[in-house]
N, C-alpha and C positions, 0 to 999 in steps of 0.2 A: 661302395657298397651300399646296398640300399635296405631300409628298415621297413618291413611291413607286416601287416596281419598275416598270421599262416592260416592255412586252407587246410581241407581234409586230405587233400592229394599231398601235403606235406607229412603227414603222420607216420609213415614207416620211416622217413628220412629222420623226423625228430625222436623217432624211437631209437634208431643207430646213433644219433648225435647226443642224447640223454646217456647212454650207456658208453661212450667214448669219452664224455666228459668224467661221469663218476669213477669210470676205471681208472682215468688219468688222476684224480684226487686220491684213489684208496692208494695208489703207488707214490704218491708225494705228500703233500700237506694238504689234508682233508678238514679246513675250518668249518664249513657247513655239515660234516658229518654225513654226507649223502651217501648212499648205499645203491651199487648198480641193481637194477631191475627192482628196487624199492620205491626211492624216489630220488630224484626224478624218473619218471619213467613214463613209458607209453600211454598209460592210462590219464596221467596228467597233461600230456599234450591232448589227449582225445578231450577231456573234460574243458580244456582251455580252447581249443578250436571251437567246440561245440558253443561255447559261451563267448567268443569273439574278444577273446583278452588276450591271446597268444601272439607275440611279434616275434619275428624273427628278421637276422641279418643275413642277407643273400650276398654270397659272392658267386656271381655265377648262378650255376645251378646247385652250390653247394650250400649247406646252412652253418654259418661261421659263429654266431650267436644268437640268444633268445632270453626273452623276458616274460614273465606275465603282469599284466596291470589290470587289477579290479579293485573292488572297494571293501574286498574282505580284509579286514584285520585280524591277525591272530591273538590268540587270548591275552598274550604277554602286552600286547600294545596298550592296554587298560591301564596297566602299572607304569607306564611313562608319564614323567613330568612336562606335560604338553603345555603350551602358552595359548592354546585357544580350545574351546570345545565345540567338537564337531560332531555330527551324525556321520555314520558310515557312507552315505550317498552323497558328503560333503567333501569325500578326501579319496584320492588312489594310493593304491599300495603297489610297489612293485616288490613281485615273488620271483622265485628262482631265474635270477638273472645269473647266465652262465656264457662264457666262453669256450670254444672249440681249442684244444690245447695247440692246435697249429695255427691258431689266429691271436695268440697272447702277447701282451705289449705291443698291441696296435692301437689302442684307444677305441676300441669297440664297446666297452663296459661305460666309458664317460659319454659315447655318442647316444648308448641305451637310455642313460638317465637323462640327457637332454630331450630326448624323444617323448619320454616319460612325463617331464616336466612341460613340454610343448602341448601333450595331450590334455594334460591336467587344465592348461590355461584354455584350451580349446574348449574342455566341458565346463567350464567356469565353477571347478571344485576349489576350495578353500584351501586345502594342504594336499 
């Protein structure tokens, strides 16, 4: 499987992917509290594609998993007990990491985290 940045032609597939993931979560255990057609949804995919921050795992023509990688930390991150002080441009944050229900327990989440670490090293960020 291949991890690459999403492109605008992926928008409808991402919308469907997010819907399938959130519908599955709503029917099972929904730890992140995601809601179908609210978050994550098509608008989140659009914004992330436009910002060049959405990564997808492809299985042929099918999206099996995705995550967003950017410098935007949520407000709650400021409350953490971090070991280093960094500005937002010195860090990368993984958002909305999700795996399609058909691809669970195949190591895709680990693969995506490794990709995020590689990208952080490539960009020279501190954390």
